[in-house]
C-alpha positions as CSV (number, residue, x, y, z in Angstrom):
1,M,0.0,0.0,0.0
2,A,1.4,3.3,-1.1
3,Q,2.2,5.9,1.6
4,V,0.3,9.1,1.4
5,L,2.2,12.2,2.5
6,S,1.1,15.7,3.1
7,P,3.0,18.5,1.3
8,G,6.5,19.0,2.9
9,A,6.3,15.8,4.9
10,V,9.4,13.5,4.9
11,P,8.7,9.7,4.3
12,D,9.7,7.3,7.1
13,P,12.7,5.1,6.3
14,E,12.0,1.5,5.5
15,P,12.7,-0.8,8.4
16,M,15.8,-2.9,7.9
17,A,16.3,-6.5,9.2
18,P,18.6,-6.6,12.2
19,I,22.1,-7.8,11.4
20,E,23.2,-10.7,13.5
21,E,26.7,-10.1,14.9
22,E,29.2,-12.9,14.4
23,W,29.9,-14.8,17.6
24,R,33.3,-14.1,19.1
25,E,34.8,-15.7,22.2
26,N,35.3,-13.3,25.1
27,L,38.9,-13.7,25.8
28,N,38.6,-11.5,28.9
29,V,36.8,-14.3,30.8
30,K,39.1,-16.7,32.6
31,L,38.4,-19.9,34.5
32,L,40.2,-19.7,37.8
33,C,40.4,-22.3,40.6
34,K,38.3,-21.0,43.5
35,D,40.8,-22.4,46.0
36,C,44.1,-21.5,44.5
37,R,43.2,-18.3,42.6
38,E,46.3,-18.7,40.4
39,D,46.4,-16.4,37.4
40,P,47.3,-17.7,34.8
41,P,45.5,-20.9,36.0
42,N,47.2,-24.3,36.1
43,L,44.5,-26.4,34.6
44,Y,44.6,-29.9,33.1
45,E,41.9,-31.5,30.9
46,D,41.5,-35.3,31.4
47,H,40.0,-36.6,28.1
48,A,39.6,-40.1,29.5
49,S,37.2,-39.0,32.3
50,G,36.1,-35.8,30.8
51,D,37.1,-33.7,33.8
52,L,38.8,-30.2,34.0
53,V,41.2,-30.4,37.0
54,C,43.4,-27.9,38.8
55,E,46.8,-29.4,38.8
56,T,47.8,-27.4,41.9
57,C,45.3,-28.6,44.4
58,G,43.4,-31.3,42.4
59,L,40.0,-29.6,42.5
60,V,37.6,-30.7,39.7
61,L,36.3,-27.5,38.0
62,A,34.2,-29.1,35.3
63,A,32.9,-32.7,34.9
64,R,31.7,-34.6,31.9
65,S,32.9,-32.2,29.3
66,V,32.3,-33.0,25.6
67,D,35.4,-34.2,23.6
68,M,35.4,-32.4,20.4
69,S,38.4,-34.3,18.9
70,S,38.2,-36.8,16.0
71,E,36.5,-40.2,16.6
72,W,38.7,-42.0,14.2
73,R,41.2,-44.5,15.5
74,T,44.1,-46.3,13.8
75,F,44.6,-50.0,14.0
76,S,47.9,-50.4,12.3
77,N,48.8,-53.9,13.5
78,D,45.4,-55.6,13.3
79,D,45.5,-56.8,9.6
80,Q,48.2,-58.7,7.9
81,G,50.3,-56.7,5.4
82,N,50.6,-53.7,7.6
83,D,48.3,-51.7,5.3
84,D,47.3,-49.4,8.3
85,P,43.6,-49.4,7.9
86,S,41.5,-46.7,9.7
87,R,38.0,-47.3,10.9
88,V,35.7,-46.4,13.7
89,G,35.1,-48.6,16.8
90,D,36.9,-51.1,19.0
91,G,38.7,-54.2,17.7
92,P,37.4,-57.7,18.2
93,N,36.7,-58.9,21.6
94,A,38.7,-62.0,22.5
95,L,36.0,-63.1,25.0
96,L,33.5,-63.7,22.1
97,N,33.4,-66.2,19.3
98,G,33.0,-65.5,15.6
99,A,33.1,-62.3,13.6
100,Q,32.0,-59.3,15.5
101,L,32.4,-56.4,13.0
102,N,29.1,-57.0,11.2
103,T,26.6,-54.3,10.1
104,N,23.3,-54.3,12.0
105,I,20.1,-53.1,10.7
106,A,18.2,-50.8,13.0
107,F,14.4,-50.3,13.0
108,G,14.0,-46.8,14.6
109,D,11.6,-44.7,12.5
110,G,12.1,-46.7,9.3
111,G,8.7,-48.3,9.3
112,M,7.6,-51.9,9.2
113,R,10.0,-52.9,6.4
114,N,13.1,-52.0,8.5
115,K,11.6,-53.9,11.5
116,E,11.1,-57.0,9.2
117,L,14.7,-56.7,8.0
118,H,16.0,-56.4,11.5
119,R,14.1,-59.5,12.6
120,A,15.4,-61.4,9.6
121,Q,19.0,-60.5,10.3
122,N,18.7,-61.4,13.9
123,K,17.3,-64.9,12.9
124,S,20.2,-65.5,10.4
125,N,23.0,-64.2,12.5
126,L,21.8,-65.4,15.9
127,D,24.8,-67.0,17.8
128,K,23.5,-68.9,20.8
129,G,26.9,-69.4,22.1
130,N,27.7,-65.7,22.2
131,K,24.3,-65.0,23.8
132,S,25.0,-67.3,26.8
133,L,28.5,-65.9,27.1
134,L,27.2,-62.4,27.2
135,Q,24.7,-63.3,29.9
136,A,27.4,-65.0,32.0
137,Y,29.8,-62.0,31.5
138,K,27.1,-59.6,32.6
139,Q,26.5,-61.7,35.8
140,I,30.2,-61.8,36.5
141,G,30.5,-58.1,36.1
142,A,27.5,-57.5,38.5
143,Y,29.1,-59.7,41.2
144,C,32.5,-58.0,40.8
145,D,30.8,-54.5,41.0
146,G,28.9,-55.6,44.1
147,W,32.3,-56.5,45.8
148,Q,34.0,-53.4,44.3
149,L,36.7,-55.7,42.8
150,P,39.2,-54.4,40.2
151,S,38.5,-55.0,36.5
152,S,41.4,-57.5,36.3
153,V,39.4,-59.9,38.5
154,A,36.3,-59.7,36.2
155,D,38.5,-60.2,33.1
156,T,40.2,-63.3,34.7
157,A,36.8,-64.8,35.7
158,K,35.4,-64.2,32.2
159,H,38.4,-65.9,30.6
160,I,38.2,-68.9,33.0
161,F,34.4,-69.2,32.2
162,K,35.0,-69.0,28.4
163,D,37.7,-71.8,28.6
164,A,35.4,-74.0,30.8
165,E,32.5,-73.5,28.4
166,E,34.6,-74.4,25.3
167,S,36.1,-77.5,27.0
168,R,32.6,-79.2,27.3
169,L,33.8,-80.8,30.6
170,F,31.3,-78.8,32.7
171,K,28.2,-79.6,30.7
172,G,26.3,-81.0,33.7
173,K,27.1,-78.0,35.9
174,S,24.7,-75.1,36.2
175,Q,25.8,-71.7,35.0
176,E,25.4,-70.2,38.5
177,S,27.8,-72.8,40.0
178,L,30.3,-72.4,37.3
179,I,30.2,-68.6,37.7
180,A,30.7,-68.9,41.4
181,G,33.7,-71.3,40.9
182,C,35.3,-69.0,38.3
183,L,34.8,-65.9,40.6
184,F,36.4,-67.7,43.5
185,L,39.4,-68.8,41.4
186,A,39.8,-65.4,39.9
187,C,39.9,-63.7,43.3
188,R,42.6,-66.1,44.4
189,R,44.7,-65.5,41.3
190,N,44.6,-61.7,41.7
191,Q,45.5,-61.7,45.4
192,V,42.1,-60.5,46.6
193,P,40.9,-63.9,48.0
194,R,37.3,-64.4,49.2
195,S,36.1,-67.3,51.4
196,F,33.6,-69.9,50.3
197,R,31.0,-68.5,52.6
198,E,31.3,-65.0,51.1
199,V,31.0,-66.5,47.6
200,M,28.0,-68.5,48.7
201,E,26.2,-65.4,50.2
202,L,26.9,-63.4,47.0
203,T,25.9,-66.1,44.4
204,R,23.4,-68.1,46.4
205,V,25.2,-71.3,45.4
206,S,25.9,-73.9,48.2
207,K,29.4,-74.0,49.6
208,K,29.7,-77.6,48.8
209,E,28.9,-77.0,45.2
210,I,31.4,-74.1,44.9
211,G,34.1,-76.4,46.4
212,R,33.4,-79.1,43.9
213,T,33.4,-76.7,40.9
214,F,36.6,-75.0,42.2
215,K,38.4,-78.3,42.3
216,L,37.3,-79.3,38.8
217,L,38.3,-76.0,37.4
218,E,41.6,-76.1,39.0
219,A,42.3,-79.7,37.7
220,Y,41.2,-78.7,34.2
221,M,43.5,-75.5,34.2
222,I,46.5,-77.4,35.4
223,K,46.0,-80.1,32.7
224,K,45.6,-77.4,30.1
225,E,48.8,-75.6,31.2
226,K,50.8,-78.8,30.8
227,E,49.4,-79.4,27.3
228,K,49.8,-75.8,26.0
229,P,52.2,-73.1,26.9
230,A,50.8,-69.9,28.5
231,T,50.0,-66.9,26.4
232,S,48.8,-63.4,27.2
233,T,45.4,-62.2,25.7
234,I,44.1,-58.6,25.4
235,A,40.5,-58.3,26.4
236,G,38.9,-54.8,26.6
237,G,42.3,-53.1,26.8
238,T,43.5,-55.3,29.7
239,V,46.3,-57.8,29.4
240,V,45.3,-61.1,31.1
241,S,47.8,-63.8,31.6
242,T,46.5,-67.3,31.1
243,Q,49.3,-69.0,33.0
244,Y,48.1,-71.2,35.9
245,T,50.3,-73.2,38.3
246,G,47.7,-74.1,40.8
247,S,46.4,-72.2,43.8
248,T,47.2,-72.6,47.5
249,T,45.0,-71.7,50.5
250,A,44.4,-68.0,51.2
251,D,47.1,-66.2,53.1
252,P,45.7,-64.9,56.5
253,S,47.7,-61.7,56.0
254,D,45.7,-60.9,52.8
255,L,42.5,-61.3,54.8
256,C,43.5,-59.1,57.8
257,N,43.5,-55.8,56.0
258,R,39.9,-56.2,54.6
259,Y,38.5,-57.5,57.8
260,C,40.1,-54.8,59.9
261,S,38.5,-52.2,57.7
262,M,35.1,-53.9,58.1
263,L,35.7,-53.8,61.9
264,D,36.4,-50.0,61.8
265,M,40.0,-50.5,63.0
266,D,42.6,-47.9,62.0
267,Q,45.5,-48.6,59.5
268,R,48.1,-48.9,62.4
269,T,46.2,-51.8,64.0
270,S,45.7,-53.3,60.5
271,N,49.4,-53.2,59.8
272,V,50.1,-54.9,63.2
273,A,47.6,-57.7,62.4
274,I,49.2,-58.3,59.0
275,A,52.7,-58.4,60.6
276,I,51.5,-60.9,63.2
277,A,49.9,-63.0,60.4
278,D,53.2,-63.0,58.5
279,R,55.2,-64.0,61.5
280,M,52.6,-66.7,62.5
281,T,53.0,-68.2,59.0
282,K,56.8,-68.3,59.3
283,T,56.8,-69.9,62.8
284,G,53.9,-72.3,62.1
285,A,52.1,-71.2,65.2
286,L,48.7,-72.1,63.7
287,A,49.7,-74.8,61.3
288,G,46.7,-76.7,60.0
289,R,44.2,-74.0,60.9
290,S,41.9,-72.4,58.3
291,P,42.9,-68.9,57.0
292,L,39.8,-67.5,58.5
293,S,40.3,-68.6,62.0
294,S,44.0,-67.6,61.8
295,A,43.1,-64.1,60.6
296,S,40.5,-63.9,63.3
297,A,43.0,-64.6,66.1
298,C,45.5,-62.2,64.6
299,I,42.9,-59.4,64.5
300,F,41.8,-60.2,68.1
301,M,45.5,-60.0,69.3
302,A,46.3,-56.9,67.3
303,G,43.3,-55.0,68.6
304,H,44.3,-55.5,72.2
305,L,48.0,-54.7,71.5
306,M,47.1,-51.4,69.9
307,G,44.4,-50.3,72.3
308,Q,41.5,-51.0,69.9
309,P,40.1,-54.2,71.4
310,K,37.3,-56.0,69.6
311,T,35.2,-58.6,71.3
312,V,35.1,-62.2,70.0
313,K,31.4,-61.7,69.2
314,Q,32.2,-58.7,67.0
315,I,34.9,-60.6,65.1
316,M,32.6,-63.6,64.8
317,E,29.8,-61.5,63.1
318,V,32.2,-60.1,60.5
319,I,34.3,-63.2,59.7
320,M,31.7,-65.8,60.3
321,V,33.9,-68.0,62.6
322,S,32.6,-69.7,65.7
323,D,33.3,-68.3,69.1
324,G,35.3,-71.4,70.2
325,T,37.4,-71.5,67.1
326,I,38.6,-67.9,67.7
327,R,39.3,-68.5,71.4
328,Q,41.3,-71.8,70.7
329,A,43.3,-70.1,67.9
330,Y,44.1,-67.1,70.2
331,R,45.2,-69.4,73.0
332,L,47.8,-70.9,70.6
333,L,49.0,-67.5,69.5
334,Y,49.2,-66.3,73.1
335,N,51.4,-69.3,74.0
336,E,53.8,-68.2,71.2
337,K,53.6,-64.5,71.8
338,D,57.4,-64.3,72.5
339,K,58.1,-65.5,69.0
340,L,55.4,-63.5,67.3
341,L,56.0,-60.1,68.9
342,T,59.1,-59.0,67.2
343,E,60.9,-55.7,67.8
344,E,59.4,-54.3,64.6
345,I,55.8,-55.0,65.9
346,L,56.7,-53.5,69.3
347,A,58.1,-50.4,67.6
348,R,54.7,-49.8,66.0
349,G,53.3,-49.1,69.5
350,A,52.1,-52.6,70.5
351,N,51.8,-53.2,74.2
352,P,52.0,-56.9,75.3
353,A,50.7,-56.0,78.8
354,K,47.3,-55.3,77.3
355,L,46.8,-58.8,76.0
356,P,44.0,-60.6,77.9
357,Q,44.6,-64.1,79.3
358,P,43.0,-66.8,77.2
359,N,39.9,-68.5,78.8
């Protein structure tokens, strides 16, 4: 519509579209550590965890940052010929069988035809062996997370389970009992031993069945070691040694640190209990006793020596050893106290006068 103006009037200027300014980073804004207040800041970006950390005091300033770097990875030694291929994704998983770099058809918003193609591909490529392995690996990972065990224990248990499944020697065993045996054996091999009772409470498998499976697994692995030399396998970025030379009973000194922590005893008392357990093993004061009863007696003695006494009932509730067993083991230790309490243990602050007389 034309604008009608009176004589001498000036027409209004036509409105112009606003011009968007190009975004520019404000270089005057600095991220400083609120504790150190250093300028310039001493910051470190951890790409593995996505954290921005102050290197001076260790304060995390930003968490879960987005990594804007390239996603391409190079696998120069995977293929023969050293042709240095580049592709996205992880390499094959040594814990699974068959080809694992297949293309999968998704059925998000593609309609019924994509869904039918996806179903047809699953039927043709279904690997029942890998499906059962993945279920077992998931269960092993859940058990290890419940105990807060390192990833090396989970990887070792998965390798033992895979070897046992492929051997067909455990066909009559239930998957739960086989997982329990693998978990018990993996803890022994990685110096974080657990008792049969602890594995039983975690997996709900009877202690008798765990013992049977453990003996069969150990015999199988020793036989396999004699037939084939040991190798190292990379699984999920972790190098796992397959060498096996048989396991011995758990060392009481390995159990003392964990049980002292569960009894709310400080590190000084825990170190004294470990030293008494090592000395007890060398002198043979409790030869023939189970590791649990030996560890219980060492913790009972260390608690009184360091002024942090724990009753027999408190130790019994944590370690699950009977009252009479602890008292009998402590009586034997008390009779050998002159050999057990070395100058090193006494220098840690141990006071033999605080030891109670055995009943």
